[in-house]
C-alpha positions in Angstrom: 103.2 109.3 -10.0 100.5 112.0 -10.7 102.3 114.5 -8.4 105.6 113.7 -10.2 103.9 114.3 -13.6 102.5 117.7 -12.5 105.9 118.7 -11.1 107.6 117.8 -14.4 104.9 119.6 -16.3 105.4 122.7 -14.2 109.1 122.7 -14.7 108.8 122.4 -18.5 105.7 124.6 -19.0 107.4 127.1 -21.3 108.7 124.4 -23.5 105.4 122.8 -24.2 103.3 125.8 -25.3 101.7 126.5 -21.9 103.1 130.0 -22.2 99.6 131.5 -22.8 99.3 131.9 -19.1 98.8 129.7 -16.1 95.0 130.1 -16.1 94.5 128.9 -19.7 97.0 126.1 -19.2 95.2 125.0 -16.0 91.8 125.1 -17.7 93.0 123.1 -20.7 94.8 120.5 -18.6 91.8 120.1 -16.2 89.5 119.7 -19.2 91.7 116.9 -20.6 91.9 115.2 -17.2 88.1 115.4 -16.7 87.6 113.9 -20.2 90.0 111.1 -19.4 88.2 110.5 -16.1 84.8 110.3 -17.8 86.2 107.8 -20.3 87.6 105.7 -17.4 84.2 105.7 -15.6 82.3 104.9 -18.8 84.5 101.9 -19.5 85.3 100.8 -15.9 83.8 97.3 -16.4 86.5 96.6 -19.0 89.6 97.8 -17.1 92.2 97.3 -20.0 90.0 99.4 -22.3 89.4 102.0 -19.7 93.1 102.3 -19.0 94.0 102.5 -22.6 91.3 105.1 -23.4 92.1 107.3 -20.5 95.9 107.1 -21.1 95.5 107.9 -24.8 93.1 110.8 -24.0 95.6 112.3 -21.6 98.6 111.9 -24.0 96.7 113.3 -27.0 95.1 116.0 -25.1 98.2 117.3 -23.4 100.1 116.9 -26.6 97.5 119.0 -28.5 97.6 121.7 -25.8 101.4 121.7 -25.9 101.8 122.3 -29.6 98.7 124.4 -30.6 
């Protein structure tokens, strides 16, 4: 599923504001994913909360990168 998401993001990169260049887009996306991973590990004892926090962080982070 993650590979499919990255493939879809690569196809639609210009539509979602990632046109600042591949380096900036990669740095921003990696920063969002690292933040989501840190939230997952911080809340790993409560799996539903960890899943919700990581998913919300990814959605909001990539959304913010796309439109700003």
